[in-house]
C-alpha positions as CSV (number, residue, x, y, z in Angstrom):
1,X,75.7,52.8,91.6
2,X,76.5,56.1,89.9
3,X,73.9,58.9,89.7
4,X,73.3,60.6,86.4
5,X,74.2,64.3,86.6
6,X,71.1,66.5,86.9
7,X,69.8,68.6,84.0
8,X,70.7,72.3,84.0
9,X,68.0,74.6,85.5
10,X,67.2,78.2,84.9
11,X,67.8,80.6,87.9
12,X,64.8,82.9,88.3
13,X,66.9,85.5,90.2
14,X,69.9,86.1,87.9
15,X,68.5,84.5,84.7
16,X,71.5,82.2,84.2
17,X,71.6,78.5,83.9
18,X,73.1,76.3,86.6
19,X,73.7,72.7,87.4
20,X,71.9,71.8,90.7
21,X,73.6,70.1,93.5
22,X,73.1,66.4,92.9
23,X,71.4,65.6,96.2
24,X,69.0,68.5,96.0
25,X,68.4,68.5,92.2
26,X,64.7,68.0,92.7
27,X,64.2,70.9,95.2
28,X,66.9,73.4,94.5
29,X,65.4,76.7,93.3
30,X,68.3,79.0,92.6
31,X,71.9,78.9,91.5
32,X,74.8,79.0,94.0
33,X,75.5,82.7,93.8
34,X,75.2,84.4,97.2
35,X,72.9,87.1,95.8
36,X,70.5,84.6,94.3
37,X,70.4,82.5,97.5
38,X,69.7,85.6,99.5
39,X,66.9,86.6,97.3
40,X,65.4,83.1,97.5
41,X,65.8,83.1,101.3
42,X,63.9,86.4,101.5
43,X,61.2,85.2,99.3
44,X,60.8,82.0,101.4
45,X,60.7,84.1,104.6
46,X,58.1,86.4,103.1
47,X,55.8,83.5,102.1
48,X,56.3,81.9,105.5
49,X,55.2,85.0,107.3
50,X,52.2,85.3,105.0
51,X,51.2,81.7,105.9
52,X,51.9,82.2,109.6
53,X,50.8,85.8,110.4
54,X,50.2,85.3,114.1
55,X,53.4,83.3,114.9
56,X,55.2,86.1,116.7
57,X,52.1,87.7,118.3
58,X,52.1,87.8,122.1
59,X,55.7,86.9,122.5
60,X,56.8,90.2,123.9
61,X,54.2,90.1,126.7
62,X,55.6,86.8,128.0
63,X,59.2,88.1,127.7
64,X,58.3,91.2,129.6
65,X,56.6,89.2,132.4
66,X,59.7,87.0,132.6
67,X,62.0,90.0,132.8
68,X,59.8,91.7,135.4
69,X,60.1,88.5,137.6
70,X,64.0,88.7,137.3
71,X,64.9,92.4,137.9
72,X,68.4,93.3,136.9
73,X,68.9,90.3,134.6
74,X,69.7,92.2,131.5
75,X,72.1,94.5,133.3
76,X,74.0,91.5,134.8
77,X,74.0,89.7,131.5
78,X,75.5,92.6,129.6
79,X,78.1,93.1,132.4
80,X,79.1,89.4,132.1
81,X,79.1,89.3,128.3
82,X,81.1,92.3,126.9
83,X,81.5,90.5,123.5
84,X,77.7,90.7,123.2
85,X,77.7,94.4,123.7
86,X,80.5,94.9,121.2
87,X,78.7,92.8,118.6
88,X,75.4,94.5,119.2
89,X,77.1,98.0,118.8
90,X,78.7,97.0,115.5
91,X,75.3,95.8,114.2
92,X,73.6,99.0,115.4
93,X,76.3,101.1,113.6
94,X,75.8,99.0,110.4
95,X,72.0,99.4,110.5
96,X,72.3,103.2,111.0
97,X,74.8,103.5,108.1
98,X,72.4,101.5,105.9
99,X,69.5,103.8,106.9
100,X,71.5,106.9,106.1
101,X,72.4,105.5,102.7
102,X,68.7,104.9,102.0
103,X,67.8,108.4,103.2
104,X,70.4,110.0,101.0
105,X,69.7,113.5,99.9
106,X,67.4,113.6,96.8
107,X,69.6,116.3,95.3
108,X,72.6,114.0,95.2
109,X,70.5,111.5,93.2
110,X,69.4,114.1,90.8
111,X,73.0,115.4,90.4
112,X,74.2,111.8,89.7
113,X,71.5,111.3,87.0
114,X,72.5,114.6,85.3
115,X,76.2,113.7,85.3
116,X,75.3,110.2,83.9
117,X,73.4,111.9,81.0
118,X,76.4,114.2,80.3
119,X,78.7,111.2,80.3
120,X,76.4,109.3,77.9
121,X,76.7,112.0,75.2
122,X,78.3,110.4,72.2
123,X,78.8,112.1,68.9
124,X,80.4,111.1,65.7
125,X,82.3,114.5,65.7
126,X,84.6,114.4,68.7
127,X,84.8,118.2,68.9
128,X,81.0,118.6,68.9
129,X,80.7,115.9,71.6
130,X,83.3,117.6,73.9
131,X,81.5,120.9,73.4
132,X,78.2,119.4,74.4
133,X,79.7,117.8,77.5
134,X,81.4,121.0,78.6
135,X,78.2,122.9,78.0
136,X,76.3,120.4,80.1
137,X,78.8,120.6,83.0
138,X,78.8,124.4,82.9
139,X,75.0,124.5,83.0
140,X,75.0,121.9,85.9
141,X,77.5,124.0,87.9
142,X,75.7,127.2,87.3
143,X,72.5,125.7,88.7
């Protein structure tokens, strides 16, 4: 028995249309693009955390008691698993780089916006447009 192909759906994340996977046509919420799936996943995690606010409460206390009962466990584990340390260090570096990007200097953002405005200058008269762009750059450089 052959299934009829599912009707195209509208992706709420990218706005495009997609043909859902035939076995999940009823429940599929987004297209197959990685960006859309990631957004959908984040949304699902967020709604789950809203519905289950106390799920992770109290876990650290039991972990701390367990670690206190086994002194030196983490030190031995890290010594026996150097690949864990390397992976953890790479993840830490990525997180720090990401934080740095988000905390970029405000002045750089303002400068980029001014340059974008200068680039966006369009005139019917080429000579006049070039003059406006050069004047904008000179005023930007002079402060």
